[in-house]
N, C-alpha and C positions, 0 to 999 in steps of 0.2 A: 454500410454502417457496421456490419459485423467486424470488419477489420479495425475500424475506429474504436469500437467497444473493446475488442480484444487488446488493442494497443494501449488504451487507457488503463485497463486492468493490469497489464504487465508493467506499465510504468509505475502504477501505485505500488505493486509488489517490489519493484526495484527501488522505489523511493524509500521503502522501509529498510532495505538493505543499506542504502546511503545513510539513513538515520542511525542505524546501529554502528556503522563505521565512524560516523561523525562524533557520536557521543563517546565512543571508545578512544578516539583521537583526543577529544577534549579532556577526558579524565586522565588519559596518559600524560598530558601536559601538566595537569594539576599534581599528579603523583611525582612527576619529575621535579617540579618546583619544591614540593615537600621534601623529597629525598636530598635536595641541595640545601636544605636548612631553612627555606622560606616558611612562613606561616600563612595559612589560608584563613582569613577572618572576614568579618562583614565589610570592613573598609576595602579590602582587596577585591571582594566580589562586586561591590558597588562601583569600583573604579574600572571594572571591565578588563582587568589584567589577570584574572584568576588562572587562566589556562596556560599562560606563558606561550610556549610554542604551539600548544593545542587550542589556543583561544578561538581560532577559526572554526573548530569543531562545534563549539557552543552556538556560534552564529548559524552554521549550516543546519544543525539540529533544530534550532528555533524556526528558521525560515521554511525549511522543507516540511517540517512537521506541523507548524502552525499555520502555514499559508498554502504551500504548493500541493501537498497531498489532500487536504480538505477540498481545495478547488477541483482537483482531478476527480475526487470521489463524487462531488456534485455533478460534474460533467459526465461521469460514467452513468449516474442515475438518469440524467436527461437523455443521453444517447440510448439508454436501455428502452425507452419508450418508442424508439424507431427501429429497434432490432426485433426481427421475428424469430426468436429462439426461446424455447421453453426454459423458464427460470432466469432469463436475463434480468428482468426487473427485480426479482427476489434477491439474486446475488449482488446486484448493484446496491440495493437497499441495505442488505446485510453489511456490505463493505462500508457504505457511508455511515451506518450506525456504529460500527466498530471504530471508524476513524474519529467520529465525534466523541465517542467514549475515550479514545486515546488522547485527544486534545484536552478534554476535561481532566483526565488523570494527570496529564503533563503539567497543567497549571495548578493542580492541587497538591503536587508532591511536596512543595515547600511547607505546606501546612500539615500534611500527614505523610511523612516519608515512607511508611509501609505501603502506600499506594504505588510506589515504584515497582513492587513485585507484580502487581496486576498490570502496570504500564508495560513492563517487559513482556509478559505473557500475551497481553492483548496485541502487541506488535506482531507476534507470530500468527495470531488469529487473523490479522489483517492480510498478511502474506497469503495464508491459506484461502481466505475468502476471495481475494482478488485473483489468485491462480485458478480457483474453481470457476469463477465467473468467466475468465478467459478461455479455459479449457472446455467448458460447457458450450460456449458459442462455437468454438472450433469443431467440437464433436457434432454439434447440431448441424453445422453446415456440411460436414461429411455425410451425415445420415440423410440429409435432404438431397444432396447430390447423388448419393447411392440409390436412394429411392427413386429419383427421377430417371436415373440410368436403368434401373431395374424395370421400371414401368415401360420405358421405350423398348427394352429388349422383349418384354412380354408381349407388347403390342406387335412387334415385328414377327415374333414367333407365331402368334395367333394369325397374323395376316398370311404368313407363309403356309401354315397348316390349312387355312381355308382354301 
């Protein structure tokens, strides 16, 4: 279960990288249209053609951020209950809380654009939380393996000394 937990955490972190790339691609498409003389207005946004060549970036950002990452974060929390590692549940819960905040901020940006500042910073917090979750479980498994090996060596040494 440690491997599943670690894999989920790394996939979440990677998903945030995909998010950043997708939104940069989308807005690159918007800027390309504007530089070619097009106007971005409500009609264009509602038609779904705002991005031009980067339109796919909006779709990727919406699906990965609104569906995939939240489902992975819930799965991480569920798996954390089966992982015997210190802090696994805590870091899974922190990751899920940050993901839920991120989704809420993402849907609120159209009403309060300044929330985009927090949305971008929170994305980095998700990467950090997911990476810490993955690394703590990995470190915990090394410590457990090392302790088990040390215990067997001590037992062997004691047996030989006796």
